[in-house]
N, C-alpha and C positions, 0 to 999 in steps of 0.2 A: 892884192893886199891880203890881210889875214882876218880871221875871226877872233875877236878879243872878248874875253869874259869881263863884263862890267858889273862890279858889285855896288856901285854908287848911284848911278842914274836910273831913272824909271822912264816909262813911256811919256810921262808928263814933263820930265825935266831934261830929256836928251836934246842934244843939239844936232842930231842926225837930220839929213835932208829927207829921209824916207823912214816912216815909222810903220811897223807891222803890228796890227791889233788883231789878236785871235778872237773869233766869235763862233757861235754855233749856228746851224742852218735855219733854225726856226725864227726866233725873235729875241731881241735884247730887252724886252720889257720886263721879263721875269728876272730873278736873281741870275744874272746872265752867264758869265763864263767862269773865269778862273780866279779872279781876284776881286775882292769887294770894292776896291776903288776904281776898277776899270770903267764902270758906268759913268762915274764922275769925270774921269779922264776924257771919255768920249764927248760928254756934254760941254765941258768947260775948256778943254784944250783944243779940241777938234770939232766944233759944233757944225760947221758947214759940211765937213767930210762925213760926220755922223748922219746928217740930214740926207746926204747923197746915198749913203749905205741904206738908210731906211726906205728911200725911194726905190732903190734897186730891189730891196727885199719885198716891197709891196707889189712890184712887177713880177715877182717869182723868179728872180735871177740869182738867188742864193741857193747853192747846192754844195753838198759835202765835197771837199777837194777843189773848190774854186777860189779865186781871188777877185776882189773888186778894187780897182785902183781909183782913188780919189785924188786926182792930179792937182797939187798945189792949191787946194781950196782954202786951207788954213795956213799955219806957219810952216807946215811940212806936207809932203805928199804922204798919204795914208794908204796902206795896203791892208784891206780887210781879209784876213786869212780864215777861211771857214774850215775848221779842223775837227769838228765833231758834230754829230747829229743833233743832240740837245744836251741840256745841262746835266742830265742824269747819266750820260754816257761818258766814257773816257775819251781823251783825244786819240785820234786814229793816225798812226804813223804814216800809213799809206796816203791818207788825205793830205797830211803835212808835206810829204814828198811831192805829191801832185802840185801843190801850191808853190813849192820851191822850184819845181821844174818850170812852171808857168812864169815865175819871176825871172828865172834864168833866160827863158825864151824871149822875154821882153827886154833883156839886157839891163835890168834895173841895178844889178850889182856892178855894172860898168859905168853907170851915170850918176849914182847917188850913194852917199854914205847911208848905211842902213842900221836902224835899231831894231833888233829881233828879240822878242821876249823868250826867256828860257823856259819854254813850255815843258813841264815836268818837274820844275823846281818846287812847286807847291803840291802837297799830297792830293788835293782835289783834282789835279790834272790827270792823275792815274796813268801816267806814261813815264818812261825812263828818260830823264833829262839828258843823259849821255847819248842816247840814240838820236834825240833831236839835235843836239850839238854837232854830232858827227854828220848828220844830214845837212845842216846849215853849212858846215865846213866844206862838204863835198860839192854842193850845188852853188854856193855863193862865195866861197873862200878864195876863188881864183880871180875875183873881180879887181877892177882898178881902184876901188874905193874901200874904205874900212867898213867892216861889219861888227857892230857891238852886240854881244849876246847878253841881254840884260837880265840879271838874276832878280832884281827887285822891280818887277814891272808892274 
């Protein structure tokens, strides 16, 4: 299928079977990642997956360029994409590509419709959204299922 730019849905309102939530490697307790409502999305839309992520974090399994898959714990499978070291740093394209490569190795693009946030759309991301879009298209665009690139995540 293809990668479709979605200007309407967010991570909280998407109907995709798999939702990618970008986080940083340290902790989500501080003003966490890229969008002010992301913390609420984690707590209210995906509370069990968020708990799973926090458990993995406390075990020291969060590192830059890795993903954590919370398989169908809430209404969708959640992939936690660790794409920057901490909140003060920009998103790292190399880390995002490592995460996309891992998603491809797990064949997630063949088995799930995916909602992928348009990292770089907001100024605080400090990365070019076009580079992220091209990377998503390259690694996930040839899957059997639709990939939605969410501008309003």
